C-alpha positions in Angstrom: -38.4 4.6 -131.1 -35.1 3.0 -131.0 -32.3 5.4 -129.8 -29.3 5.1 -132.0 -26.0 5.5 -130.4 -24.0 4.0 -133.1 -20.4 5.5 -133.3 -20.6 6.7 -129.7 -18.0 6.0 -127.0 -19.5 5.7 -123.5 -17.7 5.5 -120.2 -19.8 3.9 -117.3 -18.2 4.0 -113.9 -19.1 1.2 -111.5 -20.1 -0.7 -114.5 -19.0 -4.3 -113.2 -22.4 -5.0 -111.3 -25.7 -3.7 -110.1 -27.4 -1.0 -112.0 -24.0 0.0 -113.7 -24.0 -3.5 -115.5 -27.4 -2.9 -116.8 -26.8 0.5 -117.8 -23.7 -0.6 -119.8 -25.6 -3.4 -121.5 -28.5 -1.1 -122.5 -26.1 1.5 -124.0 -24.5 -1.4 -125.8 -27.7 -2.6 -127.2 -28.4 0.8 -128.6 -25.1 0.8 -130.5 -22.5 2.5 -128.2 -19.1 1.2 -127.6 -19.1 0.7 -123.9 -16.1 1.2 -121.5 -16.9 -0.7 -118.3 -14.8 0.9 -115.4 -14.1 -1.1 -112.3 -11.9 -0.4 -109.2 -11.1 -3.9 -107.8 -13.4 -6.6 -109.1 -11.9 -7.5 -112.4 -13.9 -10.8 -112.7 -17.3 -8.9 -112.4 -16.3 -6.4 -114.7 -15.3 -9.0 -117.3 -18.6 -10.7 -116.8 -20.3 -7.4 -117.9 -18.1 -7.2 -120.8 -18.6 -10.7 -121.9 -22.4 -10.4 -121.5 -22.3 -7.3 -123.8 -20.1 -9.0 -126.4 -22.3 -12.4 -126.3 -25.2 -10.2 -127.4 -23.4 -8.6 -130.2 -22.4 -5.3 -128.6 -19.1 -3.6 -128.1 -17.4 -3.4 -124.8 -14.1 -3.4 -123.0 -13.0 -2.9 -119.5 -10.6 -0.4 -117.9 -9.4 -0.5 -114.3 -9.3 2.9 -112.4 -10.0 4.4 -109.0 -12.5 7.1 -109.9 -11.7 9.2 -106.6 -8.0 9.5 -107.3 -7.0 12.3 -109.9 -4.0 10.5 -111.4 -5.9 7.3 -111.7 -8.8 9.1 -113.5 -6.4 10.7 -116.0 -4.8 7.3 -116.7 -8.2 5.5 -117.2 -9.5 8.2 -119.5 -6.3 8.1 -121.5 -6.2 4.4 -121.7 -9.8 4.2 -122.6 -9.4 6.8 -125.5 -6.3 5.0 -126.8 -8.0 1.6 -126.9 -11.0 2.8 -128.8 -9.2 5.3 -130.8 -11.8 8.0 -130.1 -12.7 10.5 -127.4 -15.3 9.6 -124.9 -18.7 11.3 -125.7 -20.8 9.8 -123.1 -20.1 9.9 -119.4 -22.2 8.0 -116.9 -21.1 8.7 -113.2 -22.5 5.9 -111.5 -19.7 4.4 -109.2 -20.4 4.2 -105.5 -18.9 2.8 -102.3 -20.1 1.5 -99.0 -23.4 3.2 -98.0 -23.5 2.8 -94.0 -26.6 3.8 -92.3 -25.6 6.0 -89.3 -27.4 8.2 -86.9 -26.2 11.7 -86.4 -24.5 10.7 -83.2 -22.6 7.9 -84.9 -21.7 10.2 -88.0 -18.3 11.8 -88.4 -17.2 14.2 -91.0 -15.2 11.6 -92.7 -18.3 9.5 -93.0 -19.7 12.6 -95.0 -16.6 12.8 -97.0 -16.5 9.1 -97.9 -19.7 9.7 -99.8 -18.8 13.1 -101.3 -15.8 11.4 -102.7 -17.8 9.1 -104.9 -20.7 11.5 -105.8 -19.0 14.9 -106.1 -15.2 14.4 -106.3 -15.2 11.5 -108.7 -17.7 13.2 -111.2 -15.6 16.3 -111.1 -12.4 14.4 -111.9 -13.9 12.5 -114.6 -15.7 15.5 -116.3 -12.4 17.5 -116.3 -10.6 14.6 -117.8 -13.3 14.0 -120.8 -14.1 17.8 -121.4 -11.3 18.3 -123.8 -12.5 15.7 -126.3 -16.3 16.9 -125.8 -15.4 20.4 -126.3 -13.4 19.7 -129.5 -16.4 18.1 -130.9 -18.8 20.5 -129.6 -21.1 17.8 -128.1 -21.3 15.4 -125.4 -23.4 13.9 -122.7 -22.8 13.7 -119.0 -25.3 11.8 -117.0 -24.9 11.6 -113.1 -26.7 8.8 -111.2 -28.4 10.1 -108.0 -31.1 8.7 -105.9 -34.6 9.3 -104.9 -33.3 9.7 -101.2 -32.7 13.5 -102.1 -36.5 13.9 -101.9 -37.3 11.4 -99.3 -34.8 12.3 -96.7 -34.3 8.8 -95.3 -33.3 8.9 -91.5 -29.9 7.7 -90.3 -28.7 8.0 -93.7 -27.7 11.9 -93.8 -24.1 11.2 -95.1 -25.3 9.5 -98.1 -28.5 11.7 -98.7 -26.2 14.9 -98.4 -23.7 13.8 -101.0 -26.4 12.7 -103.4 -28.3 16.1 -102.9 -25.0 17.9 -103.9 -25.3 16.4 -107.3 -28.5 18.5 -108.0 -26.7 21.8 -107.8 -23.6 20.4 -109.5 -25.7 19.1 -112.3 -27.5 22.3 -112.9 -24.3 24.6 -112.6 -22.6 22.2 -115.1 -25.5 22.4 -117.5 -25.3 26.1 -117.6 -21.6 26.2 -118.0 -21.2 23.5 -120.6 -24.4 24.3 -122.6 -22.4 26.6 -125.1 -20.3 23.7 -126.0 -23.2 21.5 -127.0 -22.7 19.3 -123.8 -25.7 18.3 -121.9 -25.6 17.3 -118.2 -28.7 15.6 -116.4 -29.4 13.7 -113.2 -31.2 10.4 -113.0 -32.7 9.5 -109.6 -33.4 5.9 -109.4 -35.9 4.4 -106.9 -35.2 1.3 -104.9 -34.3 -0.9 -107.9 -33.3 -4.5 -106.5 -30.0 -5.9 -107.9 -27.8 -8.9 -106.7 -26.8 -7.1 -103.5 -30.4 -6.8 -102.5 -31.1 -10.7 -102.7 -33.4 -11.9 -99.9 -34.7 -8.2 -99.0 -38.5 -7.9 -98.5 -39.7 -5.3 -101.1 -43.4 -5.5 -100.1 -43.6 -2.4 -97.9 -41.8 -0.2 -100.3 -43.9 -1.4 -103.3 -47.0 -0.4 -101.3 -46.1 3.3 -101.7 -45.3 3.1 -105.3 -48.1 4.4 -107.5 -47.4 1.7 -110.3 -47.7 -0.9 -107.6 -44.6 -2.7 -108.7 -40.8 -2.6 -108.2 -38.7 -1.2 -111.1 -36.0 -3.1 -113.0 -32.3 -2.2 -113.6 -33.2 -2.0 -117.2 -35.6 0.9 -116.5 -32.6 3.0 -115.5 -30.7 2.0 -118.4 -33.4 2.9 -120.8 -33.5 6.4 -119.1 -29.9 6.7 -119.6 -30.0 5.7 -123.2 -32.8 8.3 -123.9 -30.7 11.2 -122.3 -27.6 10.1 -124.1 -29.4 10.1 -127.5 -29.9 12.8 -130.1 -33.6 12.8 -129.1 -32.6 14.4 -125.8 -30.4 17.1 -127.3 -32.5 20.0 -126.0 -32.7 18.6 -122.4 -30.1 19.7 -120.0 -29.8 20.5 -116.3 -32.7 18.3 -115.5 -33.4 15.9 -112.6 -35.3 12.6 -113.8 -36.9 10.5 -111.2 -37.2 6.8 -112.3 -39.1 5.2 -109.6 -42.7 4.5 -110.4 -44.0 7.8 -109.0 -42.6 7.0 -105.6 -41.7 10.8 -105.5 -42.8 13.8 -107.4 -40.6 16.8 -108.4 -37.7 18.4 -106.9 
């Protein structure tokens, strides 16, 4: 089944590289007009846009710091002015540095750094796009989490804690926004090698995956497209692990 997103406007935060780039490309392949958001690396973001355009898709880039309220308001306003339509699909994917720290090494600011990307940014963005979604009585909000919320990786509690917060946030938003036809779901990717993982040995991780292989960025993109599609209109408040069975349930 091909999921048809023709006529839909999708904003992908952190779409300039990694999984975000592949999510953007997969959404475009399904017919959506994709707004590729970036904070600093315009060259990488333009590469994402150029790739989509080269394959016949529709995309544009918009700069904005998703952790800053005024910047978020501006990027959403600018995006909707450029496409002449309100945003109907929001993919909260942007992330920052992910330092591995022991409890003794961690400070509250280390936790706040992660919460800024995984809780504050989705809140600011959702507030900014909600008027358009509520007016149409439909919308898709998809948060990108991580399998670490089930694995509880050691020396990574700042990141794990912030990602775990997305579970409750997703479920609460789903309950609140359901009456407006807006679905909210969370995708938890496994270890999906992208450009920043070049040279990393994946053999040990792969041994624990029931499907006995590593996932590909496109696997996450396909899950996003499904949840953004009309076929998923009766799915909300759910946490979907896309990791070859490396974890089960929440």
